[in-house]
N, C-alpha and C positions, 0 to 999 in steps of 0.2 A: 366657719369661714364664710364671708360674704361672697355673693355671686361675682362681683367685680374682681375680688381678690383671687378667686379660683380661676377666672379668665386670664388674669395677669400671670398667674403661676403656670397655666397651661401654655400661654404664649412664650414665656421664658424657657420652659422645658423644650418646646418645639424649636425655638431659635438656637438653643445651646446644643441640642441633639444628644442622643445617648448612643452607646455602642450598639445596642439592639436595633435602634432606629437606623444607624449607619449600615448595619449588616443587611437589614431588610431592603434599604435603598440599593446597596451593592448587588443584592441578589436579582434585582430587576434589570440592572445594567450589565450587559454581556461584555467581558473583557475584550480589548482590541485583538482582532485576529483576522486572517484572510484564508479561508478554507481553500479557495480556488488556487491561490499562490502555493499553498502547501501541497496540493495535489499536483500542480504543475511541476514543482521541484522534484517530488518523488517520481513522477512519470519520466522526467528528464534523466534522473539517475538510473532508472531501469532501462530506458531506451538506449542510453549511452553505454550500457554494459558494465556500469560501476567503475569506469576508468577515470576520465578527466573530470567530469562534473562532480563526482563524489569526492575526489581529491580536492577540488576547489572548495567544496563545502567544509572539509576538514580544515583547510587553510584559513577559511573565514570563521573558524571556531563555531560552526553550527553543530549542535548536539541534539539528541532526541528531545530534550527539554524545550527546544525552540518551537516545537510544533504544538499547536493548541489542542487538536483532537487526539484522544488517547490512541486511536487506531493508527494515526499518522506517526505518533511517537514510536509505536511498536514496529512499524514498517521501516522507519529510518534506522532503528536499533538493529533490525535484522540485516539491512543493507550494510551497516557498519561491520557486523560480524562476518558477513561473507567477504567483504573487502579485506578484513584483517587476515582471513584464511586464504586470500588470493584466489577465490573461486569466481569464475565468470558469472555474470549476473544477467538473468532475464526473468520473465514473469513465472516461467515453469520452475526454475531453480529456486526462486524466492519463495514460491508457494510451498514447494517441498520442504524447504528449510523451516518455514513456519509450522508445517505439520509435525516435523520431527521435534520441535521445541514446544509443541502444544499451545501455539499462539494463533493458529489459523482462524479459529472461531472468534477470537478477540478482535481481529481486524475485519471480519466480515467475509472471509473466504475469497474464492475466485471471483465472485461477483464484484466485490469491492475493488480488487486489483484491475479487473477489466474496465470498470468505470473510471478509475484513476488514469489508466493508460489511454483511454479515449479522450481525455481532457486536452491533450496536445498532439500535434503531428510532427513537430520538430523540437529539437533541444536548443534552438537558437536563443530563446529567452530565459534560459535557466539562471543566468546571472541576476536578472531583474527579479525573478521569483525569490531567489535567496535573499536579496536585499529587502524585499517586502517581509519575508518571514522573520528576518533579524530585527527589523524596525518594530514589528508587532510584539515580538518577544521582549524587546527593550521596554516598550510601553507597559507591558504587563509587569515586568520587574519593578519599574518605577511605581506602579500602582501598589504592588505588594509591599515595597519598601516604605512608601508613604503611609499606607494603612497601618503597617507595623509600628511606625514612628508615632502615629497619632494614638494608637492604643497604648503604647508604652508611656506616652506623656500623661495619660490618665492614671497610670500606676505610680507608686512612690519610687523615686529614683534615689538610691543611696549616694551616688556620686554623679552629680549633674554634668561635671566636666567630662567624665569618662563616657557618659551617655551621649553627649554632643559629639565627642570624638568618634565613637563607634558609628553614630549616624552619618557623620561626614565620610567615614571610611566606606560605609556601605554604598552611598551614592557615588563616591569616587570610583569604586570598583565597577559599578555599572558603566560609568564613562570610559574607564580603561578598557573594558571588554569590547567596546565598540571599535577600538583601534586595532586594526590588523595590518601589519606591515608585511608586504610581499618581499620575498627574497630578491635581491638585486643582481642583475647581471654584472660580471666583473668589469665590464667596460666603463661603467659610471664611476665606481670606486677607484679604478686605475687612473682615470682622468683627474679626479679630485686629489689623489695621492701625489700624482705628478706635479700638479699645480702647487701643492704644499711643499714638495721637495725643492722646486725651482725658487719658490718664495724664500725658503730658509737659506738655500745656497747663495742667493743674491742679497741676503740680509734684509729682505723686505718684511719678513714675518717669521715668527717662531711658532705660530699656531697655538700658543698658550699664553696665559697671564704670567709674566715674569715675576719672580719672587723679589728681585732686586739684589740678590746675592750671587756673585759671579760663579763661585764654585758649585753652588746648588743648581743654578740655571744651566751650568755646563753639564751637570749630571742628568737633570730632568727635562731640560729645554722648556721650563715653565710648567704651570699647572694647566692641564688640558681639559677641554669640554667633556662632560660625562664622568670625570674622575672623582672618586671619593678619596680624599687625602687626609690621613690621620696624623696629627701632631700630638705625641704623647710625652708625658714627663711626670715626675713626682710633684706633689703640691708645692707651690711657691718656688718653682725652679725657673719659670719664665715663659710658660706656654703662651699666655695672653700677650705678653710683650712682643714675642716674635710674630704671633699671628697678626697683631695690629701693625707691626712693621711691614708684613706682607701686604696688608690692606693699604697702608700709606704709599708703598712703592707702586701699587696698582693705580691708585687714584691720582697720584702726583709722580708720574714716571720720569719726569725730567724733560729737557728741551728736545724737540724733534720727535717725541713719542706721544701717541694718543692715550689719554687716560682710560682706564677700565673701571666701570662702575662696580661697587662692592656693597653687598648686603650683609650686615653683621647681626647675628642673633646672640645677644649677651644675656645669659641666664644668671650670671654671677654678679656682674657689675652694672651700675646704672649707666645710661647714655652720657650723663654729665661726667661721671668718673672716667669713662673711656675718652671723652672729648678732652678732658684735662690731661690725660696721659698722652694723647696724640699731640697736643699743643706743646707740652713740655719736652717730649721726645724730639719732635721736629725742630723746635726752637732752641734745643740744647740748653734748657733751663732746669736747674735742680728743683724738683718739686718741694723739697724740704725748705729751700730758701723762700718759697711762696708761703708755706705754712708758718715759717718763722718771721715773716713780714720784713725780710731784709733784701727785697728785690732791688736790683740796681736799675738805672735808667737804660742801660744797654739790654738788660733782661726784658724790661718792659717794651722796648723797641722791637726786639726779636719776637716777643709774644704777639704784639699787634700785627706785625708783618705776617706771622704764621697764620693767625686767625683770618686775616684778609685773603691769604692764599688758599685756605681750606674752605672758606665760606661757600664757594660754588663748586666744590669738588663733588663728584658723584658717589657719595657715601650715605648709606641709610643704616640706622641702628634700631633694632627692636629689642626692648629690654624686658619683655614679659617673662618673668621668672618661673611661671607655671605652665609654660607652653608644652604641647605635645608635638610629635613630629608631623601629625596631620595639620595642626595649626600652622606650623612653619611652612609646609608645602603649600597650603592655601594662600598664606600671605605672600610667599615668594612668587606664586603664579600671578597674583594680582599686580604686584610691583613690576614683574617682568613685562606684563601687557602695558602698564602705565608708563614706565620709565626705561626699562631694560637695564641689565647689569651683566658683568662677566665673571663674577666670583662671589661665592657665599662663604662666610666664616661662622662657625657655631662654637660658642664657648660656654659650656662644654658638654660632652655627650652624656656623662653620668647624671647631669642635672635635668635632662629632658624627662618629662613625666611620661609614664607608660599609659597607653589608652585603656588598658584593663588592669586595674589594681589587684585583681584576684589571682593573677598568674605570678609565678616566681620572677624575681628581679632579673635573673639571667635571661629568661625568655623575653622579658620586656626589652632588655638591651639588644637582644638579637633582632626583635621586631623593629626597634628604632634604627639599628644599623642598616637593615634592609631598606627602611624608609628613606634614609639619607642617600643611599646609593640610587634608589629610584628617583629621588629629587634631582640628583645630578644628571641622570640620563634624560629625565623628562624635560628639564630646563636647558639641557645642553651647555652646562657650565660646570667648572670644578667646584667642589664643596670641600672646604678645609674644616675638619671637625677636630676639636681638641679633646683629648682623653687622658685619664689618669692611669698611671702604672701602679702595680702592687709593690709591696715592700721587699720582695725577694732580692732584687738587685742590690738594695742597700744592705740587707742582712748578709749577703754573700760577698759584698764589696767587689762587684763586677759591673761591667757595662750592661745596660738593659737589653733584653731581646724580645722577640715577638710574643713569646709565651707569658711575658710579664704584663701584657695588656689586661686591664682590670675588668673582671666580671663576665667576659664572654669571648670565646674564641671566634665568634661570628664576625667580630670587628676585623680581625686579621683576614678572614675569608673574603669579606665584602670589599675591603679597601684595595685600591689600585696602588697607592703609595702609603707607606708607613714610615714616619720620621720620629726619632726619639731624641729629646734633649737630655744630655748627661752632664752633670756638674759634680764630679767626684769630690767627696769631703776631703779638705786639706787641714793639716794640723794648725795652720796659721789663720784659719777662717775666723775664729773667735776674736783674735787680736785685731783683725781688720774689720770686724763688725759685719761680716758677710753672713748670708743665710745658707751656706753650703755652696761654695763657689768652685770654679774650675781652677786651671793654672793661673795664678795671679800675675798680672803685669802692672807696670807703674800707673799711678793715678786712678785707683779703683776701677781698673779695667781687667777683665778676665777672658781667658781663652776657653770657650765652651765647645763641647763636641756635639755635633748634630749627626746622628746615626741614621742613614737611609737604610732601614732594615728590609724593606720590600719595595720593589718597583716593578709593576707588571710588564712594563714596556721598556725597561732600561736597566742599567747596572745598579748595584748597591755598594755602599761604602760609607766611610766617615768623612765629615766636613768640619773644618774648624771655623768658628765664628768668634768675633770679638764682642763681648758684652760690656757696655759702658754703664756701670751700675747706677751712677748718680742720675742718668737720664733714662734709665730703663730702656735702653736702645741697643739693638744688635747691629753690628757693622761687619763689612768684609774683613776677614783676618789678614793681617800683614805681618810677615815674619820680621 
């Protein structure tokens, strides 16, 4: 190899870097830490007698791992043990506990304790010490996570999407751990609850996104912030139709009511298909007439009027069919900051990809279910997620129940509200060309049962809805 070629290769290797070179570089740079703040916090805990300050540390989620020095980690762990045993804490008791557990030498004995205690004279700055300790620990976690991601990138990844999802989850968990909400005194929640009660009584607010169906809203008072609402049914029963009717009633609530923005994650249908369904449903135009190219002038007029009405409606559709719950949460957070919305619809749960393809599907569904509930709480909006039911209710010819939720009981556990659409098979369905309808009414109209099987903050029961088959539209049932 020529000298110039060797120099080029050397420059390329130096610029690209190797894991060994990165490790040598990292060994020179000391991870972020503040020994003085760690000593100050430990001294404050000891001087305070292990009462208030140590309790505040636990509330702030500080653990022995937060301390950079090994001796400091052992000391905080010992303080934690004495606290759990309700033992009063001072330097003598702490030193004796370290001796009994054979850790005195590891921390440096009495000399180290005396040096730490001489660091401060008052506990007044303990809160600031704890903030510094947490910040340095977070920086070290970010460095470890980033280094691990870089090293993993050099290795062959079997599933790149799962790898990206796991990386996002790791960094998101670091962000979540920084959030520590203190317990609130009852005075604040009482004032908020009183304001909500007055608003509801005076007809000014329902505190929730209304579904648009009188009987359902009378039972649930709308879909509320932080709720995970499950809408379940057998395939081709009408889950998507009802969910899109919920979305339509939210974005176009009628005169005198403010629209509520809606984000729809459609894993089964394209955004164009959903848009067409919305247009035909609201315009009350039979989609079959469009496909048969027999649309009347009146149909065209209503379609154009509906499109004009919906063009500026606050509705967003994401049609990524291979999304994970981490992808959805990231997209929802970005859109919330950019535009804001009041409701999320996911169609449907069993199509969401798991972040780890190696675990069993039931465990994946459990993780997804927890992720959906976390999304609702984080964004402070209701999340309506569609789900499938198993075949048991059809086999046994009965109404569906909570145990029929497909693949995981964690859905039932995480959900605040569980609703089930039921269209019992009728003998005349085949003659009418239905796909398994409910009680048939004139003009291809059916009475469908909506079973509210669980409601954490309200009653349960059955609700009748009218399904207009030709428009794939649900309406209030009228006797």
